[in-house]
N, C-alpha and C positions, 0 to 999 in steps of 0.2 A: 605527518599528521594531516588528516583531511581538513579542508576548509569548508565553509558554508554550513557548519553544524549548529543547531539542527536545521533541516530544510523543511519548510512548511509549504503545503500545497492545498488548493481548494478550487472549486469550480462547479459547473452544472453540466450534466449530460442531458442533452435534448432528446426526447423520445424519438426513436427511429434514426437517430444520428449514429455516428461512429463511436466505438469505444475510445476511451481516453487512456493513453499510455503515459505514465509518470516515469521519466528517466532519472532514477535516483543516482545512477553511476555518474551521469553528466553533471547533475546539480550538486552532488557531494564531492565530486572529483575522486570517486572511489565507491566501492559497494557499501550499501547500508547494512548495519548490524541489526536493525529492527525498525519497525514503523507502527503507526496506528492510523486507522481511518475511521471517520464518523459519517454515518449516513444521516444527513439532515433533510432528505427528501421524503416524499410520500410513499415511494415504492421500495423494492429491494435493490441493493447494490451488489453486483457480482464483482468479486475481486480474484485476480489471478496473479501469481508471483513467478517471476523469472530470475533464476540465479545466474544465467549466462547471457541475458539480454535478448535471447532469441526464442527459446523454448519455455512455454508456460506450463505450470502444473494445473491440477484440477481447480476449477472455480469453487469458491465458497461464497455464501450469501450473507450479507449484513442487512438486517431488517431496518425499517424506518426507526430512527431515534437510537439505533444501536451503535456500539463502537467495537472494532476488532483490533486487537494488538498482536503483533508478531515480534515478541521480544527475544533477546538473547537468552539462552538456557543458563540457569544458575544451578550448579552442582550442589548436592546436599551439604558439602563442606563450606559453601558460600563462595567458592571459586567460580568466577563467571567464565563460561565457555560459549563461544559464538555458535549459533546455528549456521547453516550455509548462508553466506552473504547474499544480499539481494541487489540485483541490477535494475530491474524494472518492475512496475506494478501495472496491470491492465484493469481498468474499471469500466463497467458497463451497467446499464439500467435494465429494468424489466418492462419497459414500455411507458413508464411515467417519467416526467422530468425529474431527475434526481440530483440534488445538491449534496456535495461531499466536502470534507476537509480532512486534513491529516498532517502528519509530521513524521520525518525519518531522521535517523541519526547514524 
């Protein structure tokens, strides 16, 4: 069984600074089954997901005041089936200081 559940994260991405990588694998001592992230800043938050810890998929944007959830898939029968497990998330801003918070399990 994984320890550290759930894992909460938050911070601020400074305009023009480097993207933030949240290492879910290290913090949960295993891959995450799902996460959510909230954009508390004034600009857009770019979110990329990595299943293997190295390669990231296409970025998606979370607008100011919005939340994005990446939950496990629940089959019509109610049986929970996991999506591909998540190793890392990469967060970046669109030029404005962006504050974020989230949680993974």
